[in-house]
Each structure stands twice: as structure tokens, then as C-alpha cells.
C-alpha positions in Angstrom: 12.3 -33.9 -12.1 14.2 -31.6 -9.5 12.9 -29.2 -7.4 14.6 -26.9 -9.1 13.8 -28.3 -12.2 10.1 -27.3 -10.9 10.7 -24.1 -10.1 11.6 -23.1 -13.5 8.9 -25.1 -15.4 6.4 -22.9 -13.2 8.0 -19.6 -13.8 8.8 -20.1 -17.6 5.0 -20.4 -17.9 4.8 -16.4 -17.5 5.8 -16.0 -21.5 2.5 -17.5 -22.1 -0.1 -15.5 -23.3 -2.9 -14.8 -21.0 -6.0 -14.9 -22.6 -9.4 -13.0 -21.6 -11.5 -15.4 -19.9 -11.8 -18.3 -17.7 -11.6 -21.2 -20.8 -8.0 -21.5 -20.5 -7.9 -22.7 -17.0 -11.1 -24.9 -17.1 -9.5 -26.8 -20.4 -6.2 -27.6 -17.4 -8.2 -28.4 -14.5 -10.4 -30.8 -16.8 -6.9 -32.6 -17.6 -6.3 -32.8 -14.6 -9.6 -34.7 -13.9 -11.4 -31.6 -12.2 -10.1 -31.5 -8.9 -11.2 -28.1 -7.9 -14.8 -29.7 -8.0 -13.9 -32.2 -5.0 -12.7 -29.2 -2.8 -15.0 -27.4 -0.2 -13.6 -24.0 -1.5 -14.1 -21.2 0.8 -13.4 -18.5 -1.9 -12.0 -15.1 -0.7 -11.9 -11.9 -2.9 -11.5 -8.3 -2.1 -9.1 -5.4 -2.1 -7.0 -5.3 1.3 -7.2 -8.3 4.5 -8.2 -11.0 2.2 -4.7 -12.6 3.8 -5.5 -11.9 7.3 -8.9 -13.1 7.2 -7.8 -16.4 5.5 -5.5 -17.0 8.1 -8.5 -16.7 10.6 -11.1 -19.1 9.3 -7.8 -21.6 9.0 -7.2 -21.3 12.2 -10.1 -21.5 13.3 -10.9 -24.9 10.5 -7.6 -26.4 11.5 -8.8 -25.9 16.0 -12.0 -27.4 15.6 -10.5 -30.7 14.3 -10.6 -30.1 10.4 -7.7 -30.5 7.5 -7.3 -27.2 5.8 -5.9 -26.3 2.6 -4.9 -22.8 1.7 -3.6 -20.8 -1.5 -2.7 -17.5 -1.5 -0.9 -15.2 -3.9 2.2 -13.6 -4.0 3.8 -16.1 -1.4 5.8 -13.9 1.7 9.2 -15.6 3.0 9.1 -18.6 0.3 7.8 -20.0 -2.8 6.5 -22.7 -1.0 4.5 -20.6 1.3 1.4 -19.9 -0.8 0.3 -23.7 -0.5 -0.5 -25.1 2.9 -1.8 -28.2 4.4 -2.9 -27.2 8.2 -1.1 -24.1 8.1 2.8 -26.1 6.8 4.1 -25.3 3.8 3.7 -27.9 0.8 6.9 -29.9 0.9 10.0 -29.8 -1.9 8.9 -33.3 -3.0 5.2 -32.7 -3.1 5.8 -30.0 -4.8 8.4 -31.8 -7.2 5.5 -34.4 -7.8 3.0 -32.3 -8.3 4.9 -30.3 -10.9 6.3 -33.4 -12.8 2.7 -35.1 -12.8 0.8 -31.9 -14.3 3.7 -31.5 -17.0 3.4 -34.7 -18.4 -0.4 -33.8 -19.4 0.3 -30.4 -20.5 2.9 -31.4 -23.0 0.1 -33.7 -23.9 -2.1 -31.6 -24.5 -2.7 -28.1 -26.5 -2.8 -26.0 -23.2 -0.7 -23.3 -22.8 -1.7 -21.8 -19.1 -0.4 -18.9 -17.9 1.6 -19.3 -14.5 -1.1 -17.8 -12.2 -3.0 -20.3 -13.5 -0.6 -23.2 -13.6 -0.3 -22.7 -10.1 -3.5 -22.5 -9.0 -4.3 -25.8 -11.4 -1.5 -26.9 -9.0 -2.7 -25.5 -5.7 -6.5 -27.2 -6.9 -4.8 -30.9 -7.5 -2.4 -30.8 -4.4 -5.4 -30.1 -2.0 -7.4 -32.9 -3.4 -4.4 -35.0 -3.5 -4.2 -34.3 0.5 -8.5 -34.8 0.9 -8.4 -32.0 3.1 -11.7 -31.7 4.5 -11.8 -27.2 3.3 -9.8 -25.6 0.8 -9.2 -21.9 1.4 -8.9 -20.0 -1.5 -7.8 -16.4 -2.8 -8.4 -14.5 -5.4 -5.2 -13.4 -7.6 -6.8 -10.5 -8.9 -10.4 -9.1 -9.2 -12.8 -12.4 -9.0 -15.2 -12.9 -12.2 -12.5 -13.8 -14.2 -10.0 -14.7 -11.9 -8.5 -18.3 -12.0 -9.3 -19.3 -9.0 -13.0 -18.4 -10.0 -14.2 -22.3 -11.7 -14.5 -24.1 -8.2 -17.6 -25.5 -6.9 -17.2 -23.1 -3.7 -19.4 -23.8 -0.8 -18.9 -20.3 1.0 -18.3 -17.1 -0.8 -16.0 -14.3 1.4 -15.8 -10.3 0.2 -12.9 -8.4 2.0 -13.3 -4.4 1.9 -13.4 -3.2 -1.9 -11.3 -0.3 -2.5 -10.2 1.1 -6.0 -7.2 -0.5 -6.9 -5.6 -2.3 -10.3 -7.5 0.0 -11.8 -6.4 -0.7 -15.8 -7.3 -4.5 -15.1 -10.9 -3.8 -12.7 -11.9 -0.6 -14.1 -11.6 3.3 -12.2 -15.4 3.2 -10.8 -16.0 1.5 -7.5 -19.2 -0.2 -8.4 -16.9 -1.5 -11.6 -14.5 -2.9 -8.8 -17.0 -4.5 -6.6 -18.9 -6.4 -9.6 -15.9 -8.3 -11.0 -14.8 -9.6 -7.4 -18.4 -10.3 -6.3 -18.0 -12.0 -9.2 -17.0 -15.1 -6.7 -20.6 -15.2 -5.6 -22.7 -18.2 -6.9 -24.7 -18.3 -4.0 -24.3 -17.6 -0.1 -21.7 -15.0 0.7 -20.4 -13.3 4.2 -18.9 -9.3 3.9 -16.7 -6.7 5.9 -18.5 -4.0 6.3 -18.6 -2.2 2.8 -19.7 1.2 1.8 -23.1 1.8 0.5 -22.1 1.4 -3.0 -20.7 -1.6 -2.9 -23.3 -3.2 -0.6 -26.2 -2.7 -3.1 -23.7 -4.4 -6.1 -22.9 -7.2 -2.9 -26.6 -7.7 -2.6 -27.6 -7.8 -5.9 -25.4 -10.4 -7.0 -26.4 -13.1 -3.8 -28.8 -15.0 -2.9 -27.7 -15.2 0.7 -25.9 -12.6 2.2 -24.4 -11.3 6.2 -22.6 -8.0 6.4 -20.4 -7.5 9.6 -21.6 -4.3 11.1 -18.5 -2.6 12.5 -20.6 -1.3 15.2 -21.5 -4.7 16.4 -17.5 -4.6 17.1 -17.2 -2.7 20.4 -15.0 -2.5 24.6 -12.5 -2.4 22.0 -8.2 -2.5 24.1 -5.1 -2.3 21.8 -1.8 -2.9 23.3 1.4 -3.8 21.4 1.0 -7.9 22.8 -2.8 -8.5 22.1 -6.4 -6.9 20.6 -9.8 -7.6 23.1 -12.9 -7.1 21.9 -16.3 -7.8 22.4 -18.9 -9.0 19.2 -22.7 -9.5 19.1 -23.2 -12.6 21.8 -19.2 -13.5 22.1 -17.4 -11.3 24.8 -13.9 -10.8 25.5 -12.7 -12.2 22.0 -8.3 -12.4 22.7 -6.6 -12.0 19.5 -2.3 -12.7 19.2 -2.7 -10.1 15.4 -2.3 -6.6 16.2 -4.1 -3.6 14.1 -7.3 -1.5 14.1 -8.9 -3.4 11.4 -7.3 -6.6 12.3 -10.3 -7.1 14.7 -13.2 -6.4 11.9 -11.1 -9.0 9.9 -11.4 -11.4 12.8 -15.1 -10.9 13.2 -15.4 -11.3 9.1 -13.6 -14.8 10.3 -16.4 -15.8 12.9 -18.7 -15.0 10.5 -17.5 -17.2 8.8 -17.6 -20.0 11.3 -20.9 -19.3 12.4 -22.3 -19.6 8.7 -20.3 -23.0 8.8 -21.7 -24.4 11.6 -25.4 -23.9 10.7 -24.8 -25.5 7.4 -23.9 -28.2 9.3 -19.8 -28.1 9.5 -19.5 -28.7 13.6 -18.0 -25.2 14.8 -17.8 -25.3 18.9 -16.0 -22.6 21.0 -15.8 -20.1 17.8 -13.9 -16.9 19.4 -11.2 -18.9 21.1 -10.5 -21.2 18.2 -9.0 -18.1 15.7 -7.2 -16.6 19.3 -3.8 -17.5 17.9 -3.9 -16.8 14.8 -1.2 -15.4 12.7 0.0 -13.9 9.3 3.2 -12.0 8.9 3.8 -8.7 7.4 0.6 -7.6 8.9 1.8 -5.0 11.4 4.2 -7.7 12.9 6.1 -6.9 15.3 9.7 -8.9 14.8 12.1 -6.7 17.5 11.5 -5.1 21.2 14.7 -3.7 21.0 14.5 -2.0 18.6 11.0 -1.7 18.4 10.6 -3.1 14.3 7.0 -3.3 12.7 6.8 -5.0 9.5 3.3 -4.7 6.9 2.3 -5.3 4.0 0.2 -2.2 3.4 0.4 -1.5 -0.6 -2.1 0.6 -1.5 -4.0 4.0 -0.3 -6.6 2.2 1.3 -4.5 -0.1 3.0 -2.1 2.7 3.6 -4.5 4.4 5.5 -4.8 1.7 7.7 -1.4 1.5 8.9 -1.6 5.2 9.8 -4.7 4.3 11.8 -2.4 2.0 13.1 0.8 4.4 13.7 -1.7 6.5 15.2 -2.7 3.6 18.0 0.5 1.9 18.8 3.3 4.8 18.2 1.6 7.9 18.8 4.0 10.8 19.5 7.1 8.4 18.4 9.6 9.2 16.9 9.4 6.6 13.2 11.9 5.8 11.1 10.7 4.3 7.9 12.1 1.5 5.3 9.5 1.7 2.5 9.8 0.2 -1.3 6.5 0.1 -4.2 5.8 -1.1 -7.2 5.3 1.5 -9.7 1.6 0.0 -10.9 0.7 1.6 -7.1 -0.8 4.9 -6.8 2.3 5.8 -4.6 2.4 9.3 -5.0 -1.0 9.4 -2.3 1.0 6.0 -0.7 3.3 9.1 0.0 1.6 11.2 0.8 -0.1 9.6 3.2 2.0 8.2 4.9 5.5 10.2 4.4 4.7 13.1 7.0 4.2 10.6 10.1 8.2 9.8 10.1 11.7 11.4 11.3 13.5 9.6 8.2 12.4 7.9 5.1 14.8 4.9 3.4 13.5 4.1 0.3 14.4 0.7 -1.0 13.9 -1.4 -4.8 12.6 -5.1 -4.3 14.2 -7.5 -7.7 10.3 -7.6 -9.1 10.3 -6.3 -12.8 7.3 -4.1 -11.3 9.1 -2.0 -8.4 9.8 1.5 -8.9 13.3 2.2 -8.1 14.6 3.5 -4.5 15.3 7.1 -6.6 12.1 7.7 -7.7 10.3 6.5 -5.2 12.5 9.0 -2.9 12.1 12.1 -5.5 8.3 11.8 -4.7 8.3 11.1 -1.2 10.9 14.3 -1.2 7.6 16.1 -2.2 5.7 15.4 1.9 9.1 14.8 3.5 12.4 16.1 2.6 14.3 13.8 4.8 14.2 10.2 2.4 17.1 8.9 1.8 17.5 6.4 -1.5 19.0 3.2 -0.7 21.7 1.2 -3.0 19.9 -2.0 -1.3 17.9 -3.5 0.8 20.7 -4.4 3.8 21.9 -0.4 3.2 18.1 0.5 4.3 18.2 -2.5 7.3 21.8 -0.8 9.1 20.9 2.9 7.9 17.4 2.7 10.3 18.6 0.4 12.9 20.3 3.3 14.1 16.7 4.5 15.6 15.1 2.6 18.1 11.5 2.9 16.6 11.6 1.1 12.7 8.7 0.6 10.4 9.1 -1.3 7.3 5.8 -1.6 4.8 5.0 -1.6 0.7 5.1 -4.6 -1.4 5.6 -8.0 -0.1 8.2 -8.7 -2.9 10.7 -7.3 -0.3 9.2 -8.7 3.1 11.5 -11.8 2.9 15.2 -10.4 2.3 14.0 -8.1 4.7 13.2 -10.6 7.3 16.6 -12.0 6.4 18.3 -8.7 6.5 16.8 -7.7 10.3 17.5 -11.6 11.5 21.2 -11.2 10.7 21.7 -7.8 12.0 20.4 -8.4 15.2 
């Protein structure tokens, strides 16, 4: 099997029917010898911030001498970036080998996994083969019935919960919270939550620690770094920008503290997360012109993005490039962010779920009439480069191409 054949095999499983529940995933992992049972899993669920929190935790583990595996979804730049070992993507050779082994087992069974079930099984299988000390695993969506929720986790982590994926998780915040809280088996660490969400999480867990954002003090922001104090830790420095990143960092600090109390030694916890990087989270990719990329793709994330604009780009003339998936609340997104821009270029990714650039421009025009639908991402980049301050935000499905276009143009 070649690498291309491996990718084609994975994608072919998108044709398989989704069966509610975890029975199909359990059958698949049973075929593989239940590799998920041999992983020390730190399991992350939530609406926003899973990627950033996972990046902080993973970096903290690596800096403390542990071998840390990680599984995220969706990928950002390359299919292989969703699966890493000590922040290195799975190699083409490893992915091909693992897929080949798993395919043989599936072919001799009646199991028909969905694409996400297969990808998750690949992650469990490979991370177990790598004998990583910890596996930092993100849910794909929700939690209770998510394919990742068959691990024997040592710790569950909950990032901020907000309204999202209502078609699948429920229309009320309490319903969504119950689905995401479904990953909690015993001990949990959570971001600060709305009171009704907090109540749901407390009922689910035996022991839960919440970050209190009021404990984050003396915050100083600039385009280079953020510094702050948190509880007993003073002058913490992180290189990831964004008002919310201090909160994400504190959630990771609490995770590392909890691991220490559980017997997994972690030294100099604040310094271990200092160099954490995570693409597309208010990430500066160029200084002249200023180009910032952010993966905000729902109203909760876009509200956080608005805060960052007011914090870092206040009174600047900003041009936006944006695209969205058609199952998102794009009208609310447009209403929140569009008035802040002098000009907006809409784009459409190659995802089958993508809203057309023309349709998105029509929605945005209700809030900003200086909007232009572009025929391609490259056209949008070339048009925006006539400006000094460019902000790209929206679905992660087009971020890889955005990076490529800017790299070629600058």
C-alpha cells in the first residue's frame, strides 16, 4: 500500500453509514486489540479552545520529559498534522503501515467504520505503538457519543461550552453541556463556565476543578507576547496571542498541577508552557503588511476574536478575508465582526460543507456594504495585500491554502 492508497482508503470510509452509539467503535478497537486501553489519555471536550489547550498541555508534558502523543480534528495544513508524537506529525511511512495493518483486520471482519471512527482507531493504534507516556485526545464533536470516548482516561478536560452543533447536540446550553460532560469518568478540570453549565459538570464528576478567571491578574498584552499572574504563579509568559489564551493557559496549568498531585512529576509548570505554538489562533504570519490568521468559526469564537481586535488592532484600518461552513450560524458571525472592517473579501473552501462566497457576501452586506465575493482564495489574498492590516478568519478548512497563498505572495 502506498501513502496515497492509504489516504484514499480512509476517505472511502466516509461512505459508511453513521450508527448512533459507541458499539461500532468498540468493535473496531477490539479488532485492534483495544490499544486505547493501554494509553494514559487526557481527554478534551468543549466548544472552543480545545486545540489551544491541547497544545499547552502537550508542550507542558514534553518540557517535563514525557513523550506526548496528540490527536486533533480537523487537520489544519496537512492530513498528517492531526496525529503527532512530541509535536512531530506522523510520517507518511508510519501512517501507511498502520492503515495497511488495520485494513487487513477490517477486511476480515464485518466492521464498517465511519471515517472518524477509523481515524480515531488509527490514532489509538499508532500512539500505543509509539508507547507514548500520555495521549492528549480531542473529541470530534460533543463527547458522550464521540468515537474518542472509549478510552480509559486519567483526566477529562472541559474547555468553554457554548451553543454549537445544535442539530446534533441539542438547542439548549444544558443539553450541549450534558453531551460534552459525557467524557467525564471521574476527575475533571474545567474552564470557567456559565452557571447552568457548571451545574451539569459538577453533577457528572466526582472531583472537578474550575479555573476562575478572576484569579488571572496583571495581564499585559502586546503583539509579541502575553504576561500575567495566576494564583501562586507570577509573571507567566506565553507567546500565543489572544485575550482568551491566558485563560486557556491557566486551564493547562491546572491540568499539569493535577497530574503532579496524581504522582506524575511536573517541574516548573509555568515555564513549561512558555514556548507553546498553535497555528490559526490569532497567529501573526507577517509583520509588513500585518497579517493575522484566526480559526474562529462560530459566534462564541468570533466574540473572542472581536475582543482581540479591540485589544491589539484598535483604531486600525482592517481588511477581512473570511469563509464559513453552511451549517454554522453565519448570520450571527457576520453581525458580530463585519462592522469592524473597512473592507471584506469572502471566499469558499473546497469543503462540501462550505457556504459559497457569493451567499456569504450577501449576508455580510446587511452589516457592511463594502464586501466582495472572490472567485478564489488566491484572488482574495492578492486583493487584500493592497492593505496594511489583514485579518483572515473562519473555517479551518481553507487555512492551509491561505498560508500557501500568503507565502507565495509575500
